[in-house]
C-alpha positions as CSV (number, residue, x, y, z in Angstrom):
1,M,11.9,223.2,-64.1
2,Q,10.0,224.1,-67.3
3,I,11.9,224.6,-70.5
4,D,10.5,225.5,-73.8
5,K,10.9,222.7,-76.4
6,N,12.5,225.1,-78.9
7,Q,15.4,225.8,-76.4
8,I,16.0,222.1,-76.3
9,L,16.0,221.8,-80.0
10,E,18.5,224.6,-80.3
11,F,20.7,223.0,-77.7
12,L,20.7,219.7,-79.6
13,R,21.3,221.4,-83.0
14,S,24.2,223.4,-81.5
15,R,25.8,220.1,-80.5
16,G,25.3,218.8,-84.1
17,D,22.7,216.3,-82.9
18,N,20.2,217.0,-85.7
19,D,18.8,213.5,-85.7
20,K,18.0,213.8,-82.0
21,A,16.6,217.3,-82.5
22,A,14.2,215.8,-85.1
23,Q,13.2,213.1,-82.6
24,A,12.8,215.6,-79.8
25,E,10.5,217.7,-82.1
26,T,8.1,214.8,-82.3
27,E,8.4,213.4,-78.8
28,L,8.6,216.3,-76.5
29,P,5.7,218.5,-75.4
30,D,5.9,222.3,-76.0
31,Q,6.8,222.9,-72.4
32,V,9.2,220.3,-71.0
33,D,9.4,219.6,-67.3
34,T,12.9,218.4,-66.5
35,D,11.6,216.1,-63.7
36,Q,8.5,214.8,-65.4
37,H,10.2,214.2,-68.7
38,A,13.6,213.1,-67.4
39,G,13.2,209.8,-69.2
40,L,12.5,211.4,-72.6
41,L,15.5,213.7,-72.1
42,S,17.7,210.8,-71.2
43,N,16.7,208.9,-74.3
44,L,17.8,212.0,-76.3
45,G,21.2,212.0,-74.5
46,I,20.4,215.1,-72.5
47,N,21.3,215.5,-68.8
48,P,18.9,218.1,-67.5
49,A,21.7,219.7,-65.3
50,D,23.9,220.1,-68.4
51,L,21.0,221.5,-70.4
52,L,20.1,224.1,-67.7
53,G,23.7,225.2,-67.5
54,K,24.0,225.8,-71.2
55,L,20.8,227.6,-72.0
56,P,21.2,231.3,-72.7
57,G,19.5,233.2,-69.9
58,G,18.8,229.9,-68.2
59,L,19.4,228.8,-64.7
60,G,23.2,228.3,-65.3
61,D,23.5,232.0,-66.1
62,K,21.5,233.0,-63.1
63,L,23.5,230.9,-60.7
64,G,26.8,232.1,-62.2
65,G,25.6,235.7,-61.6
66,L,25.1,234.8,-57.9
67,G,28.6,233.4,-57.6
68,L,27.4,229.9,-57.0
């Protein structure tokens, strides 16, 4: 799944991980593919499944709306 880098930065900052947000800003491409960039996300302490569930308007919200 494609996620905008800014959403990841906001996610990290909301957790208080400002150092990791700064690292992500330099290491991640503008559009992050959760499969292709799983290693980079892991280095930042991000589990893609957790990220998708917490993004506003993201997959987590859509699945919740379907009762899954």
